[in-house]
N, C-alpha and C positions, 0 to 999 in steps of 0.2 A: 126747476132750474132757475127760474126767475126769482123765486123766493130765496133761494140760497144766495144768489148774487146780491139781492137787496139787503139781506142780513149781513153779508160781508161788508158791503158799503156802509151800512149802519155802524158796524163795529169800527171801521176805519174812521168814519166821521166823528164818533165819540172819542177815539184816541187822538184825533187831530185837535179837537177842542181842548182835551186835557193837556196835551203836549204844548199847545199854543199858550194855555194859561200858565203852565209851569215855566216856559221859557220867558214869557213877558213878566212874570212875577220874580224872576231871578233864581228860581230853584234849580232849573236845568240850564246848562250853558247855552249861550247864543252862538249862532253861526259866525263865521269870519266875514267881515265886510258886509256886502250886500247879499250874502248867501243865507240869510236868516230864514227866509220863506222856504227855501229848498231844504234847509236843515230840519225845520219843523215837519215838513211833509215826509221826509225820509225817516225821521225818528218815529213818526206815527205809523208808517208802513212796517217798520221793524217791530214795533210793539204790537200792532194789530194782527200780524201774521200768526204768531203762536196762540194768541187768544182765539182767533177764528178756527185754528186747527183743533183746539180742545173743545171749544164751546159748540161749534157747528158740526161735530162728528156725525150725529144722527142725520142731520139735514144733508150733509155731503153724501152719506151712504144712500139716502133716498134718491138724491139727484143722480147718483151713479147708476142705480138700478134702472131709473127711467131712461138714461142714455143707452145702457146696454140693451134694454127692450127695444128701443127705437132702432138701434143698429141691427139687431137681429131681424126685426120686421123688414127693414130695407134690404138686407141680404136675402131674405126669403122671397121678396118681391122681385129682386134681380134674378134669382135662380128660376123663379116661375116664368119670367119673361124670356130668359135664355132658353128654357126648355120649350116654350111655345115657338120661338124662332127656329129651333132645331127641328121641331115637328113640322113646321110649315116648309122648311127647306127640304126635309125628307119627302114630304108629300109632293112638292113641285118636281123634285128629281125623279120620283117614281112615276109621275104623270108624263114627264118628258120621255122617260125610258119606254113607257107603254106606247106613246105616240110614235116614236121612232121604230119600234118593233112592228107596229101595225102598218106603217108606211112601207116597210120592206116587203 
């Protein structure tokens, strides 16, 4: 997951540098007034999103599999803990029932 995130940030940083160069060389339009920095960042985001979607498809699938495995493992652990709690509650209820029947 960290690898995918770093690769996405790398693609964004590359697009940011390219867009910044195009804007300051006059090839791409500048933002209005003082919004030039925001314009460069937004344009880089818009350009890097589809590039990341296409280029990082395999890495995204790999990260998705890891997340699904982790979620399944957590669900299994929760279910195991829940069944242990149910078993312990059943045992304590059974012990209390035996103690009350022996006291009578």
